[in-house]
C-alpha positions, 0 to 999 in steps of 0.5 A: 499500500503507497504510504500517505506522503507519497499519495500528496504532491510536495507543496512546490510541485504544486506551485509549479502545476499553478505557475504552469496553468497561470503561464498560459493567461494572457494578462496579469495573474497570480494566486495568494495563500488564503491564509497569510497573503503570500504569494504563491504563483505568478505568471510572466505578466504579473511579473512585468507588471508588479515585481517593480512594486515594493511588498508585491509577494504579500497581498495586502501591500500590494493592494496598499501599493495600488491604492485599493482595499486589499479585497476590492473586487472590480477595483481600478488602479494605477500602478504608480511606478509605470503609470499603468491602469489595471481592472483587479478581480480576486476569485476563490481557488482550492487546488491540491487541498490549499486555499488560495486567491486568484488575482486577475489583473487586465491593463485597462490603460489603452481603453481609459486612454480611448476613452479620454480621447473621446471624451475631448473630442465630444468637448470640442465638438460640443465648444465649436458647436457653440462657437458656431451659434455665436459666430451666428449671432455675431453675423445677425447683429452686426447686420442688424446694428449697421442701419441704426448707427449709420442713422444715428451718425447721421442725425449727430451730423445733422445736429452737428451742422445746426448747432454750427449754423445757430452758432450754439454752446461749445459743450453741447458742440464738444458732445456731439463731436464725442457721440458722434466719434463713439458711434463711428468706432462701434460701426469699425467694431461691427464691420471688423467682427463680421470679417472676424467671424467669416475667418477673413485676413484682418487689415494689417498695417504699421500701427502705433500702439500709443494711439491705440491705447489712447482710443481706448482710455478715452472710450474707458474715461467715463467708466474709469470715473465712475469706479474711481481710478486713474489708468496710468499709460506707461508705454515707452517713448521708444516703442516700434509700430506694431503690424496688426489691425487697429480696430481688432487690436483696439477690441483686445486692449478694451477687453483686458482693461475692462476685466481689470477695471470689473475686478477691483469692484470690491477693492476700496478705491483707495487700493485701487491701480490700474496700469497699461505698459508698453515694452519690447520684450527678449524676443524682440516683439511688443509687449503690451501688458494690463496691471490691476490690483484685483482679487487675482485667480487661483491655480485652477482658474488660471488653467481655464482662463482662455477656455471657451465658454469659462468665466469668473463672473456671474453673468459672463458667456466665458467668450471674451478673453477666448475671442481676445486669444484668437486675435491675437494668434491671428496676429501672430503673438500670444495672449498669456496671464500671470499673478501680479507681485503685491496682489493683481493680475497681469493680462499681456500680449504681444505683437509683431513689429511692422519693420520688415513686414510692409 
């Protein structure tokens, strides 16, 4: 009669047989002793995926390294050393009288990447759809506003003639001239918006940044007075001409300065400080900077700042800065944000020099 010891296979033989079975499985697979959680056997895929992890030979330590509970069936975990994601499944197994827990770890990195790519594409399609809707609205509004603006300019011209003929007060004449200037500027902006929506090339030529900045300051003079702040203009006297579309760049600077004014509404008047700077940077580009003393932006807000439809305003559409960046990129420049030392924000954009472009 064969002795009992002879009928039992040694534990090493059992592990060897289990290893052969696991070796036939095409993804990471390992067996752990149910009692102490020690690794009994694992296939080549398991070794390649997890050997670099400390404590991979112990079930509890492996789970801890992956950041999941030791008994979490169906959990998804990221291997910190490789960055790969795995779907983890545990199943009980009894083999040759030994109670085991079988782990299968399927690499799902490619699937997650495909899902992320699909989600990104969906978001881009949504943004594109919404931007197209905004473009259509802009084109419609531009068309509808052209006629009343033209009528306003004609009425103002007629009023100026009547004031001149009657020898009216100089204050009235100045007010009418200022109103006509604003109406003509609005008409020019609408014309450029229609061209921008149609994706036409801007009308670029040599422009004086100081003239552009002074135009913007005149448009915002009353708003600045209402907010009890002074806008300091510190442009270098030797600032070269830029190669740009005047009205488009005016719109960018106007938007940035208006945002700066709004950012300081809750700041005590004595602490409000708004400055426009201009300089030639190290890349030999003209750089215009708008500095405020508002509340500033946190890291999360600054990362999404130029994304379409992201806004920090309760009544904002979130398209202003996105359009501004598109305009500046049209001009081969860049629009960027940085926190201002001492509190506040700095929004800056660059434009190419006109020299050598004409």
